[in-house]
PDB file of all heavy atoms in Angstrom:
ATOM      1  N   MET A   1     -62.580 -65.402 111.664  1.00  0.00           N
ATOM      2  CA  MET A   1     -61.634 -66.438 112.013  1.00  0.00           C
ATOM      3  C   MET A   1     -60.607 -66.587 110.893  1.00  0.00           C
ATOM      4  O   MET A   1     -60.971 -66.652 109.723  1.00  0.00           O
ATOM      5  CB  MET A   1     -62.348 -67.757 112.246  1.00  0.00           C
ATOM      6  CG  MET A   1     -63.304 -67.694 113.397  1.00  0.00           C
ATOM      7  SD  MET A   1     -62.406 -67.046 114.784  1.00  0.00           S
ATOM      8  CE  MET A   1     -63.036 -67.877 116.122  1.00  0.00           C
ATOM      9  N   VAL A   2     -59.367 -66.652 111.295  1.00  0.00           N
ATOM     10  CA  VAL A   2     -58.274 -66.796 110.331  1.00  0.00           C
ATOM     11  C   VAL A   2     -57.325 -67.887 110.798  1.00  0.00           C
ATOM     12  O   VAL A   2     -57.282 -68.239 111.974  1.00  0.00           O
ATOM     13  CB  VAL A   2     -57.499 -65.474 110.133  1.00  0.00           C
ATOM     14  CG1 VAL A   2     -58.402 -64.395 109.571  1.00  0.00           C
ATOM     15  CG2 VAL A   2     -56.889 -64.999 111.434  1.00  0.00           C
ATOM     16  N   ASP A   3     -56.544 -68.403 109.871  1.00  0.00           N
ATOM     17  CA  ASP A   3     -55.541 -69.416 110.211  1.00  0.00           C
ATOM     18  C   ASP A   3     -54.226 -68.794 110.646  1.00  0.00           C
ATOM     19  O   ASP A   3     -53.516 -69.359 111.479  1.00  0.00           O
ATOM     20  CB  ASP A   3     -55.270 -70.312 108.998  1.00  0.00           C
ATOM     21  CG  ASP A   3     -56.492 -71.128 108.627  1.00  0.00           C
ATOM     22  OD1 ASP A   3     -57.219 -71.569 109.541  1.00  0.00           O
ATOM     23  OD2 ASP A   3     -56.718 -71.322 107.425  1.00  0.00           O
ATOM     24  N   ARG A   4     -53.918 -67.646 110.066  1.00  0.00           N
ATOM     25  CA  ARG A   4     -52.634 -67.018 110.325  1.00  0.00           C
ATOM     26  C   ARG A   4     -52.805 -65.502 110.423  1.00  0.00           C
ATOM     27  O   ARG A   4     -53.529 -64.902 109.650  1.00  0.00           O
ATOM     28  CB  ARG A   4     -51.684 -67.330 109.184  1.00  0.00           C
ATOM     29  CG  ARG A   4     -50.336 -67.660 109.660  1.00  0.00           C
ATOM     30  CD  ARG A   4     -49.556 -68.486 108.673  1.00  0.00           C
ATOM     31  NE  ARG A   4     -48.155 -68.147 108.803  1.00  0.00           N
ATOM     32  CZ  ARG A   4     -47.406 -68.544 109.800  1.00  0.00           C
ATOM     33  NH1 ARG A   4     -47.905 -69.323 110.715  1.00  0.00           N
ATOM     34  NH2 ARG A   4     -46.165 -68.187 109.890  1.00  0.00           N
ATOM     35  N   ILE A   5     -52.106 -64.902 111.357  1.00  0.00           N
ATOM     36  CA  ILE A   5     -52.151 -63.458 111.580  1.00  0.00           C
ATOM     37  C   ILE A   5     -50.748 -62.916 111.337  1.00  0.00           C
ATOM     38  O   ILE A   5     -49.759 -63.517 111.762  1.00  0.00           O
ATOM     39  CB  ILE A   5     -52.593 -63.146 113.032  1.00  0.00           C
ATOM     40  CG1 ILE A   5     -53.987 -63.699 113.266  1.00  0.00           C
ATOM     41  CG2 ILE A   5     -52.519 -61.647 113.309  1.00  0.00           C
ATOM     42  CD1 ILE A   5     -54.381 -63.771 114.733  1.00  0.00           C
ATOM     43  N   PHE A   6     -50.694 -61.781 110.663  1.00  0.00           N
ATOM     44  CA  PHE A   6     -49.422 -61.119 110.414  1.00  0.00           C
ATOM     45  C   PHE A   6     -49.456 -59.747 111.065  1.00  0.00           C
ATOM     46  O   PHE A   6     -50.405 -58.992 110.889  1.00  0.00           O
ATOM     47  CB  PHE A   6     -49.166 -60.963 108.907  1.00  0.00           C
ATOM     48  CG  PHE A   6     -49.005 -62.278 108.210  1.00  0.00           C
ATOM     49  CD1 PHE A   6     -50.102 -62.935 107.686  1.00  0.00           C
ATOM     50  CD2 PHE A   6     -47.761 -62.872 108.095  1.00  0.00           C
ATOM     51  CE1 PHE A   6     -49.975 -64.161 107.052  1.00  0.00           C
ATOM     52  CE2 PHE A   6     -47.617 -64.095 107.470  1.00  0.00           C
ATOM     53  CZ  PHE A   6     -48.720 -64.733 106.943  1.00  0.00           C
ATOM     54  N   VAL A   7     -48.405 -59.417 111.806  1.00  0.00           N
ATOM     55  CA  VAL A   7     -48.295 -58.115 112.451  1.00  0.00           C
ATOM     56  C   VAL A   7     -47.251 -57.325 111.676  1.00  0.00           C
ATOM     57  O   VAL A   7     -46.116 -57.780 111.507  1.00  0.00           O
ATOM     58  CB  VAL A   7     -47.868 -58.254 113.933  1.00  0.00           C
ATOM     59  CG1 VAL A   7     -47.731 -56.890 114.577  1.00  0.00           C
ATOM     60  CG2 VAL A   7     -48.863 -59.117 114.696  1.00  0.00           C
ATOM     61  N   LEU A   8     -47.658 -56.146 111.214  1.00  0.00           N
ATOM     62  CA  LEU A   8     -46.762 -55.292 110.437  1.00  0.00           C
ATOM     63  C   LEU A   8     -46.273 -54.140 111.297  1.00  0.00           C
ATOM     64  O   LEU A   8     -47.024 -53.578 112.087  1.00  0.00           O
ATOM     65  CB  LEU A   8     -47.486 -54.723 109.221  1.00  0.00           C
ATOM     66  CG  LEU A   8     -48.056 -55.727 108.234  1.00  0.00           C
ATOM     67  CD1 LEU A   8     -48.873 -55.012 107.180  1.00  0.00           C
ATOM     68  CD2 LEU A   8     -46.954 -56.540 107.600  1.00  0.00           C
ATOM     69  N   GLN A   9     -45.014 -53.794 111.116  1.00  0.00           N
ATOM     70  CA  GLN A   9     -44.449 -52.628 111.781  1.00  0.00           C
ATOM     71  C   GLN A   9     -43.505 -51.971 110.785  1.00  0.00           C
ATOM     72  O   GLN A   9     -42.594 -52.623 110.259  1.00  0.00           O
ATOM     73  CB  GLN A   9     -43.693 -53.039 113.037  1.00  0.00           C
ATOM     74  CG  GLN A   9     -43.165 -51.869 113.829  1.00  0.00           C
ATOM     75  CD  GLN A   9     -42.556 -52.307 115.151  1.00  0.00           C
ATOM     76  OE1 GLN A   9     -42.696 -53.458 115.573  1.00  0.00           O
ATOM     77  NE2 GLN A   9     -41.875 -51.407 115.795  1.00  0.00           N
ATOM     78  N   ASP A  10     -43.747 -50.711 110.503  1.00  0.00           N
ATOM     79  CA  ASP A  10     -42.948 -49.974 109.516  1.00  0.00           C
ATOM     80  C   ASP A  10     -42.895 -50.693 108.179  1.00  0.00           C
ATOM     81  O   ASP A  10     -41.854 -50.741 107.517  1.00  0.00           O
ATOM     82  CB  ASP A  10     -41.530 -49.716 110.043  1.00  0.00           C
ATOM     83  CG  ASP A  10     -41.527 -48.876 111.310  1.00  0.00           C
ATOM     84  OD1 ASP A  10     -42.354 -47.944 111.391  1.00  0.00           O
ATOM     85  OD2 ASP A  10     -40.713 -49.148 112.214  1.00  0.00           O
ATOM     86  N   GLY A  11     -44.014 -51.306 107.783  1.00  0.00           N
ATOM     87  CA  GLY A  11     -44.112 -51.970 106.493  1.00  0.00           C
ATOM     88  C   GLY A  11     -43.473 -53.347 106.419  1.00  0.00           C
ATOM     89  O   GLY A  11     -43.397 -53.948 105.352  1.00  0.00           O
ATOM     90  N   ARG A  12     -43.054 -53.878 107.556  1.00  0.00           N
ATOM     91  CA  ARG A  12     -42.428 -55.206 107.593  1.00  0.00           C
ATOM     92  C   ARG A  12     -43.197 -56.138 108.509  1.00  0.00           C
ATOM     93  O   ARG A  12     -43.752 -55.710 109.515  1.00  0.00           O
ATOM     94  CB  ARG A  12     -40.995 -55.106 108.101  1.00  0.00           C
ATOM     95  CG  ARG A  12     -40.112 -54.350 107.178  1.00  0.00           C
ATOM     96  CD  ARG A  12     -38.709 -54.382 107.659  1.00  0.00           C
ATOM     97  NE  ARG A  12     -37.867 -53.880 106.589  1.00  0.00           N
ATOM     98  CZ  ARG A  12     -36.578 -53.870 106.618  1.00  0.00           C
ATOM     99  NH1 ARG A  12     -35.945 -54.337 107.676  1.00  0.00           N
ATOM    100  NH2 ARG A  12     -35.886 -53.403 105.616  1.00  0.00           N
ATOM    101  N   ILE A  13     -43.192 -57.416 108.160  1.00  0.00           N
ATOM    102  CA  ILE A  13     -43.822 -58.419 109.019  1.00  0.00           C
ATOM    103  C   ILE A  13     -42.885 -58.669 110.201  1.00  0.00           C
ATOM    104  O   ILE A  13     -41.736 -59.065 110.016  1.00  0.00           O
ATOM    105  CB  ILE A  13     -44.073 -59.730 108.252  1.00  0.00           C
ATOM    106  CG1 ILE A  13     -45.047 -59.483 107.106  1.00  0.00           C
ATOM    107  CG2 ILE A  13     -44.604 -60.806 109.200  1.00  0.00           C
ATOM    108  CD1 ILE A  13     -45.203 -60.649 106.161  1.00  0.00           C
ATOM    109  N   VAL A  14     -43.384 -58.404 111.406  1.00  0.00           N
ATOM    110  CA  VAL A  14     -42.564 -58.596 112.600  1.00  0.00           C
ATOM    111  C   VAL A  14     -43.020 -59.786 113.435  1.00  0.00           C
ATOM    112  O   VAL A  14     -42.265 -60.270 114.283  1.00  0.00           O
ATOM    113  CB  VAL A  14     -42.506 -57.319 113.467  1.00  0.00           C
ATOM    114  CG1 VAL A  14     -41.783 -56.201 112.720  1.00  0.00           C
ATOM    115  CG2 VAL A  14     -43.891 -56.867 113.893  1.00  0.00           C
ATOM    116  N   GLU A  15     -44.264 -60.244 113.208  1.00  0.00           N
ATOM    117  CA  GLU A  15     -44.788 -61.414 113.905  1.00  0.00           C
ATOM    118  C   GLU A  15     -45.761 -62.118 112.973  1.00  0.00           C
ATOM    119  O   GLU A  15     -46.453 -61.466 112.201  1.00  0.00           O
ATOM    120  CB  GLU A  15     -45.541 -61.018 115.182  1.00  0.00           C
ATOM    121  CG  GLU A  15     -44.685 -60.348 116.224  1.00  0.00           C
ATOM    122  CD  GLU A  15     -45.495 -59.850 117.413  1.00  0.00           C
ATOM    123  OE1 GLU A  15     -46.598 -60.375 117.678  1.00  0.00           O
ATOM    124  OE2 GLU A  15     -45.024 -58.930 118.080  1.00  0.00           O
ATOM    125  N   ALA A  16     -45.815 -63.426 113.064  1.00  0.00           N
ATOM    126  CA  ALA A  16     -46.761 -64.200 112.263  1.00  0.00           C
ATOM    127  C   ALA A  16     -47.074 -65.491 112.995  1.00  0.00           C
ATOM    128  O   ALA A  16     -46.204 -66.090 113.611  1.00  0.00           O
ATOM    129  CB  ALA A  16     -46.186 -64.509 110.887  1.00  0.00           C
ATOM    130  N   GLY A  17     -48.336 -65.898 112.941  1.00  0.00           N
ATOM    131  CA  GLY A  17     -48.727 -67.150 113.566  1.00  0.00           C
ATOM    132  C   GLY A  17     -50.210 -67.171 113.851  1.00  0.00           C
ATOM    133  O   GLY A  17     -50.946 -66.266 113.466  1.00  0.00           O
ATOM    134  N   SER A  18     -50.647 -68.192 114.545  1.00  0.00           N
ATOM    135  CA  SER A  18     -52.047 -68.269 114.956  1.00  0.00           C
ATOM    136  C   SER A  18     -52.246 -67.343 116.160  1.00  0.00           C
ATOM    137  O   SER A  18     -51.284 -66.865 116.772  1.00  0.00           O
ATOM    138  CB  SER A  18     -52.397 -69.705 115.358  1.00  0.00           C
ATOM    139  OG  SER A  18     -51.718 -70.048 116.557  1.00  0.00           O
ATOM    140  N   HIS A  19     -53.492 -67.121 116.512  1.00  0.00           N
ATOM    141  CA  HIS A  19     -53.811 -66.296 117.679  1.00  0.00           C
ATOM    142  C   HIS A  19     -53.096 -66.840 118.923  1.00  0.00           C
ATOM    143  O   HIS A  19     -52.442 -66.090 119.650  1.00  0.00           O
ATOM    144  CB  HIS A  19     -55.330 -66.279 117.875  1.00  0.00           C
ATOM    145  CG  HIS A  19     -55.781 -65.617 119.119  1.00  0.00           C
ATOM    146  ND1 HIS A  19     -55.779 -64.251 119.284  1.00  0.00           N
ATOM    147  CD2 HIS A  19     -56.259 -66.145 120.281  1.00  0.00           C
ATOM    148  CE1 HIS A  19     -56.234 -63.967 120.493  1.00  0.00           C
ATOM    149  NE2 HIS A  19     -56.537 -65.097 121.112  1.00  0.00           N
ATOM    150  N   GLU A  20     -53.195 -68.139 119.127  1.00  0.00           N
ATOM    151  CA  GLU A  20     -52.582 -68.766 120.303  1.00  0.00           C
ATOM    152  C   GLU A  20     -51.059 -68.624 120.294  1.00  0.00           C
ATOM    153  O   GLU A  20     -50.453 -68.349 121.321  1.00  0.00           O
ATOM    154  CB  GLU A  20     -52.978 -70.244 120.385  1.00  0.00           C
ATOM    155  CG  GLU A  20     -54.437 -70.479 120.692  1.00  0.00           C
ATOM    156  CD  GLU A  20     -55.351 -70.318 119.474  1.00  0.00           C
ATOM    157  OE1 GLU A  20     -54.861 -70.290 118.322  1.00  0.00           O
ATOM    158  OE2 GLU A  20     -56.565 -70.203 119.680  1.00  0.00           O
ATOM    159  N   GLU A  21     -50.452 -68.832 119.138  1.00  0.00           N
ATOM    160  CA  GLU A  21     -48.988 -68.711 119.033  1.00  0.00           C
ATOM    161  C   GLU A  21     -48.537 -67.287 119.341  1.00  0.00           C
ATOM    162  O   GLU A  21     -47.558 -67.084 120.066  1.00  0.00           O
ATOM    163  CB  GLU A  21     -48.519 -69.091 117.626  1.00  0.00           C
ATOM    164  CG  GLU A  21     -48.645 -70.559 117.317  1.00  0.00           C
ATOM    165  CD  GLU A  21     -48.425 -70.875 115.852  1.00  0.00           C
ATOM    166  OE1 GLU A  21     -48.663 -70.007 114.982  1.00  0.00           O
ATOM    167  OE2 GLU A  21     -48.019 -72.018 115.586  1.00  0.00           O
ATOM    168  N   LEU A  22     -49.252 -66.324 118.810  1.00  0.00           N
ATOM    169  CA  LEU A  22     -48.867 -64.928 119.024  1.00  0.00           C
ATOM    170  C   LEU A  22     -49.072 -64.503 120.466  1.00  0.00           C
ATOM    171  O   LEU A  22     -48.291 -63.705 120.998  1.00  0.00           O
ATOM    172  CB  LEU A  22     -49.626 -64.017 118.064  1.00  0.00           C
ATOM    173  CG  LEU A  22     -49.236 -64.174 116.596  1.00  0.00           C
ATOM    174  CD1 LEU A  22     -50.150 -63.346 115.711  1.00  0.00           C
ATOM    175  CD2 LEU A  22     -47.788 -63.818 116.363  1.00  0.00           C
ATOM    176  N   LEU A  23     -50.078 -65.032 121.128  1.00  0.00           N
ATOM    177  CA  LEU A  23     -50.246 -64.728 122.548  1.00  0.00           C
ATOM    178  C   LEU A  23     -49.097 -65.318 123.362  1.00  0.00           C
ATOM    179  O   LEU A  23     -48.590 -64.679 124.289  1.00  0.00           O
ATOM    180  CB  LEU A  23     -51.584 -65.252 123.061  1.00  0.00           C
ATOM    181  CG  LEU A  23     -52.821 -64.494 122.602  1.00  0.00           C
ATOM    182  CD1 LEU A  23     -54.074 -65.126 123.203  1.00  0.00           C
ATOM    183  CD2 LEU A  23     -52.746 -63.020 122.939  1.00  0.00           C
ATOM    184  N   ARG A  24     -48.671 -66.536 123.038  1.00  0.00           N
ATOM    185  CA  ARG A  24     -47.545 -67.165 123.746  1.00  0.00           C
ATOM    186  C   ARG A  24     -46.244 -66.412 123.514  1.00  0.00           C
ATOM    187  O   ARG A  24     -45.368 -66.368 124.381  1.00  0.00           O
ATOM    188  CB  ARG A  24     -47.381 -68.620 123.320  1.00  0.00           C
ATOM    189  CG  ARG A  24     -48.364 -69.560 123.954  1.00  0.00           C
ATOM    190  CD  ARG A  24     -47.978 -71.017 123.774  1.00  0.00           C
ATOM    191  NE  ARG A  24     -47.782 -71.393 122.392  1.00  0.00           N
ATOM    192  CZ  ARG A  24     -48.717 -71.907 121.594  1.00  0.00           C
ATOM    193  NH1 ARG A  24     -49.935 -72.109 122.056  1.00  0.00           N
ATOM    194  NH2 ARG A  24     -48.444 -72.230 120.360  1.00  0.00           N
ATOM    195  N   PHE A  25     -46.099 -65.801 122.348  1.00  0.00           N
ATOM    196  CA  PHE A  25     -44.888 -65.060 121.992  1.00  0.00           C
ATOM    197  C   PHE A  25     -44.727 -63.793 122.837  1.00  0.00           C
ATOM    198  O   PHE A  25     -43.623 -63.297 123.039  1.00  0.00           O
ATOM    199  CB  PHE A  25     -44.923 -64.719 120.498  1.00  0.00           C
ATOM    200  CG  PHE A  25     -43.707 -63.995 120.009  1.00  0.00           C
ATOM    201  CD1 PHE A  25     -42.473 -64.615 119.995  1.00  0.00           C
ATOM    202  CD2 PHE A  25     -43.811 -62.697 119.543  1.00  0.00           C
ATOM    203  CE1 PHE A  25     -41.353 -63.942 119.542  1.00  0.00           C
ATOM    204  CE2 PHE A  25     -42.695 -62.014 119.094  1.00  0.00           C
ATOM    205  CZ  PHE A  25     -41.462 -62.643 119.086  1.00  0.00           C
ATOM    206  N   CYS A  26     -45.858 -63.267 123.334  1.00  0.00           N
ATOM    207  CA  CYS A  26     -45.858 -62.068 124.199  1.00  0.00           C
ATOM    208  C   CYS A  26     -45.261 -60.837 123.514  1.00  0.00           C
ATOM    209  O   CYS A  26     -44.570 -60.043 124.154  1.00  0.00           O
ATOM    210  CB  CYS A  26     -45.133 -62.343 125.519  1.00  0.00           C
ATOM    211  SG  CYS A  26     -45.927 -63.601 126.510  1.00  0.00           S
ATOM    212  N   GLY A  27     -45.548 -60.681 122.246  1.00  0.00           N
ATOM    213  CA  GLY A  27     -45.041 -59.533 121.492  1.00  0.00           C
ATOM    214  C   GLY A  27     -46.093 -58.459 121.323  1.00  0.00           C
ATOM    215  O   GLY A  27     -46.992 -58.284 122.156  1.00  0.00           O
ATOM    216  N   THR A  28     -45.986 -57.743 120.222  1.00  0.00           N
ATOM    217  CA  THR A  28     -46.895 -56.643 119.914  1.00  0.00           C
ATOM    218  C   THR A  28     -48.338 -57.109 119.832  1.00  0.00           C
ATOM    219  O   THR A  28     -49.239 -56.482 120.397  1.00  0.00           O
ATOM    220  CB  THR A  28     -46.485 -55.970 118.593  1.00  0.00           C
ATOM    221  OG1 THR A  28     -45.152 -55.468 118.737  1.00  0.00           O
ATOM    222  CG2 THR A  28     -47.414 -54.836 118.226  1.00  0.00           C
ATOM    223  N   TYR A  29     -48.581 -58.212 119.143  1.00  0.00           N
ATOM    224  CA  TYR A  29     -49.952 -58.716 119.005  1.00  0.00           C
ATOM    225  C   TYR A  29     -50.551 -58.994 120.379  1.00  0.00           C
ATOM    226  O   TYR A  29     -51.673 -58.587 120.672  1.00  0.00           O
ATOM    227  CB  TYR A  29     -49.983 -59.989 118.154  1.00  0.00           C
ATOM    228  CG  TYR A  29     -51.367 -60.572 118.029  1.00  0.00           C
ATOM    229  CD1 TYR A  29     -52.243 -60.112 117.063  1.00  0.00           C
ATOM    230  CD2 TYR A  29     -51.810 -61.583 118.891  1.00  0.00           C
ATOM    231  CE1 TYR A  29     -53.533 -60.631 116.953  1.00  0.00           C
ATOM    232  CE2 TYR A  29     -53.081 -62.099 118.790  1.00  0.00           C
ATOM    233  CZ  TYR A  29     -53.938 -61.619 117.820  1.00  0.00           C
ATOM    234  OH  TYR A  29     -55.204 -62.131 117.723  1.00  0.00           O
ATOM    235  N   ALA A  30     -49.816 -59.677 121.223  1.00  0.00           N
ATOM    236  CA  ALA A  30     -50.322 -60.026 122.555  1.00  0.00           C
ATOM    237  C   ALA A  30     -50.613 -58.769 123.368  1.00  0.00           C
ATOM    238  O   ALA A  30     -51.655 -58.684 124.036  1.00  0.00           O
ATOM    239  CB  ALA A  30     -49.325 -60.913 123.285  1.00  0.00           C
ATOM    240  N   ARG A  31     -49.734 -57.798 123.291  1.00  0.00           N
ATOM    241  CA  ARG A  31     -49.924 -56.555 124.049  1.00  0.00           C
ATOM    242  C   ARG A  31     -51.188 -55.833 123.580  1.00  0.00           C
ATOM    243  O   ARG A  31     -52.013 -55.409 124.389  1.00  0.00           O
ATOM    244  CB  ARG A  31     -48.707 -55.648 123.881  1.00  0.00           C
ATOM    245  CG  ARG A  31     -48.793 -54.366 124.681  1.00  0.00           C
ATOM    246  CD  ARG A  31     -47.514 -53.554 124.587  1.00  0.00           C
ATOM    247  NE  ARG A  31     -47.136 -53.270 123.219  1.00  0.00           N
ATOM    248  CZ  ARG A  31     -47.643 -52.267 122.480  1.00  0.00           C
ATOM    249  NH1 ARG A  31     -48.561 -51.488 122.988  1.00  0.00           N
ATOM    250  NH2 ARG A  31     -47.218 -52.077 121.251  1.00  0.00           N
ATOM    251  N   LEU A  32     -51.360 -55.712 122.267  1.00  0.00           N
ATOM    252  CA  LEU A  32     -52.537 -55.029 121.736  1.00  0.00           C
ATOM    253  C   LEU A  32     -53.816 -55.811 122.013  1.00  0.00           C
ATOM    254  O   LEU A  32     -54.860 -55.228 122.329  1.00  0.00           O
ATOM    255  CB  LEU A  32     -52.370 -54.784 120.241  1.00  0.00           C
ATOM    256  CG  LEU A  32     -51.260 -53.813 119.866  1.00  0.00           C
ATOM    257  CD1 LEU A  32     -51.073 -53.757 118.366  1.00  0.00           C
ATOM    258  CD2 LEU A  32     -51.535 -52.430 120.431  1.00  0.00           C
ATOM    259  N   PHE A  33     -53.743 -57.131 121.920  1.00  0.00           N
ATOM    260  CA  PHE A  33     -54.918 -57.953 122.211  1.00  0.00           C
ATOM    261  C   PHE A  33     -55.337 -57.782 123.667  1.00  0.00           C
ATOM    262  O   PHE A  33     -56.520 -57.616 123.968  1.00  0.00           O
ATOM    263  CB  PHE A  33     -54.639 -59.424 121.904  1.00  0.00           C
ATOM    264  CG  PHE A  33     -55.814 -60.301 122.197  1.00  0.00           C
ATOM    265  CD1 PHE A  33     -56.873 -60.390 121.315  1.00  0.00           C
ATOM    266  CD2 PHE A  33     -55.877 -61.026 123.384  1.00  0.00           C
ATOM    267  CE1 PHE A  33     -57.978 -61.177 121.596  1.00  0.00           C
ATOM    268  CE2 PHE A  33     -56.970 -61.816 123.673  1.00  0.00           C
ATOM    269  CZ  PHE A  33     -58.029 -61.888 122.781  1.00  0.00           C
ATOM    270  N   GLU A  34     -54.375 -57.814 124.571  1.00  0.00           N
ATOM    271  CA  GLU A  34     -54.676 -57.654 125.999  1.00  0.00           C
ATOM    272  C   GLU A  34     -55.300 -56.288 126.275  1.00  0.00           C
ATOM    273  O   GLU A  34     -56.228 -56.179 127.075  1.00  0.00           O
ATOM    274  CB  GLU A  34     -53.411 -57.836 126.838  1.00  0.00           C
ATOM    275  CG  GLU A  34     -52.817 -59.218 126.776  1.00  0.00           C
ATOM    276  CD  GLU A  34     -53.658 -60.277 127.485  1.00  0.00           C
ATOM    277  OE1 GLU A  34     -54.354 -59.927 128.461  1.00  0.00           O
ATOM    278  OE2 GLU A  34     -53.614 -61.429 127.051  1.00  0.00           O
ATOM    279  N   LEU A  35     -54.807 -55.253 125.624  1.00  0.00           N
ATOM    280  CA  LEU A  35     -55.354 -53.912 125.821  1.00  0.00           C
ATOM    281  C   LEU A  35     -56.822 -53.848 125.436  1.00  0.00           C
ATOM    282  O   LEU A  35     -57.656 -53.310 126.187  1.00  0.00           O
ATOM    283  CB  LEU A  35     -54.577 -52.890 124.984  1.00  0.00           C
ATOM    284  CG  LEU A  35     -53.263 -52.403 125.540  1.00  0.00           C
ATOM    285  CD1 LEU A  35     -52.553 -51.523 124.517  1.00  0.00           C
ATOM    286  CD2 LEU A  35     -53.481 -51.626 126.827  1.00  0.00           C
ATOM    287  N   GLN A  36     -57.175 -54.373 124.280  1.00  0.00           N
ATOM    288  CA  GLN A  36     -58.564 -54.294 123.845  1.00  0.00           C
ATOM    289  C   GLN A  36     -59.447 -55.295 124.585  1.00  0.00           C
ATOM    290  O   GLN A  36     -60.624 -55.044 124.794  1.00  0.00           O
ATOM    291  CB  GLN A  36     -58.685 -54.447 122.329  1.00  0.00           C
ATOM    292  CG  GLN A  36     -58.304 -55.787 121.767  1.00  0.00           C
ATOM    293  CD  GLN A  36     -59.468 -56.762 121.736  1.00  0.00           C
ATOM    294  OE1 GLN A  36     -60.616 -56.369 121.588  1.00  0.00           O
ATOM    295  NE2 GLN A  36     -59.167 -58.020 121.866  1.00  0.00           N
ATOM    296  N   ALA A  37     -58.903 -56.429 125.017  1.00  0.00           N
ATOM    297  CA  ALA A  37     -59.698 -57.457 125.696  1.00  0.00           C
ATOM    298  C   ALA A  37     -60.136 -57.012 127.081  1.00  0.00           C
ATOM    299  O   ALA A  37     -61.160 -57.487 127.593  1.00  0.00           O
ATOM    300  CB  ALA A  37     -58.901 -58.756 125.781  1.00  0.00           C
ATOM    301  N   ARG A  38     -59.424 -56.089 127.701  1.00  0.00           N
ATOM    302  CA  ARG A  38     -59.791 -55.593 129.030  1.00  0.00           C
ATOM    303  C   ARG A  38     -61.217 -55.076 129.076  1.00  0.00           C
ATOM    304  O   ARG A  38     -61.890 -55.202 130.086  1.00  0.00           O
ATOM    305  CB  ARG A  38     -58.871 -54.441 129.436  1.00  0.00           C
ATOM    306  CG  ARG A  38     -57.492 -54.829 129.772  1.00  0.00           C
ATOM    307  CD  ARG A  38     -56.729 -53.611 130.187  1.00  0.00           C
ATOM    308  NE  ARG A  38     -55.307 -53.883 130.149  1.00  0.00           N
ATOM    309  CZ  ARG A  38     -54.381 -52.964 130.294  1.00  0.00           C
ATOM    310  NH1 ARG A  38     -54.730 -51.716 130.485  1.00  0.00           N
ATOM    311  NH2 ARG A  38     -53.112 -53.304 130.244  1.00  0.00           N
ATOM    312  N   TYR A  39     -61.653 -54.482 127.991  1.00  0.00           N
ATOM    313  CA  TYR A  39     -62.973 -53.858 127.969  1.00  0.00           C
ATOM    314  C   TYR A  39     -64.109 -54.867 127.800  1.00  0.00           C
ATOM    315  O   TYR A  39     -65.265 -54.520 127.919  1.00  0.00           O
ATOM    316  CB  TYR A  39     -63.013 -52.812 126.849  1.00  0.00           C
ATOM    317  CG  TYR A  39     -62.011 -51.705 127.108  1.00  0.00           C
ATOM    318  CD1 TYR A  39     -60.800 -51.684 126.422  1.00  0.00           C
ATOM    319  CD2 TYR A  39     -62.250 -50.721 128.067  1.00  0.00           C
ATOM    320  CE1 TYR A  39     -59.864 -50.697 126.674  1.00  0.00           C
ATOM    321  CE2 TYR A  39     -61.324 -49.738 128.322  1.00  0.00           C
ATOM    322  CZ  TYR A  39     -60.133 -49.731 127.616  1.00  0.00           C
ATOM    323  OH  TYR A  39     -59.209 -48.754 127.873  1.00  0.00           O
ATOM    324  N   TYR A  40     -63.779 -56.126 127.544  1.00  0.00           N
ATOM    325  CA  TYR A  40     -64.801 -57.161 127.352  1.00  0.00           C
ATOM    326  C   TYR A  40     -64.872 -58.128 128.527  1.00  0.00           C
ATOM    327  O   TYR A  40     -65.666 -59.036 128.516  1.00  0.00           O
ATOM    328  CB  TYR A  40     -64.544 -57.923 126.053  1.00  0.00           C
ATOM    329  CG  TYR A  40     -64.656 -57.040 124.843  1.00  0.00           C
ATOM    330  CD1 TYR A  40     -63.533 -56.496 124.244  1.00  0.00           C
ATOM    331  CD2 TYR A  40     -65.906 -56.719 124.313  1.00  0.00           C
ATOM    332  CE1 TYR A  40     -63.646 -55.660 123.137  1.00  0.00           C
ATOM    333  CE2 TYR A  40     -66.043 -55.893 123.218  1.00  0.00           C
ATOM    334  CZ  TYR A  40     -64.896 -55.372 122.640  1.00  0.00           C
ATOM    335  OH  TYR A  40     -65.007 -54.539 121.561  1.00  0.00           O
ATOM    336  N   GLN A  41     -64.040 -57.936 129.514  1.00  0.00           N
ATOM    337  CA  GLN A  41     -64.018 -58.862 130.658  1.00  0.00           C
ATOM    338  C   GLN A  41     -64.876 -58.372 131.781  1.00  0.00           C
ATOM    339  O   GLN A  41     -65.138 -57.262 132.007  1.00  0.00           O
ATOM    340  CB  GLN A  41     -62.583 -59.082 131.133  1.00  0.00           C
ATOM    341  CG  GLN A  41     -61.755 -59.775 130.111  1.00  0.00           C
ATOM    342  CD  GLN A  41     -60.308 -59.955 130.560  1.00  0.00           C
ATOM    343  OE1 GLN A  41     -59.883 -59.385 131.552  1.00  0.00           O
ATOM    344  NE2 GLN A  41     -59.565 -60.729 129.823  1.00  0.00           N
TER     345      GLN A  41
END
């Protein structure tokens, strides 16, 4: 469990926030989370 997640792309922070915030943003984090979560549903 973490308070803040940082998504790096090409060595730069492109997204930052809580899990919930990043899912609402619908960016890279959300896309990758959805891909891996499929296998647990």
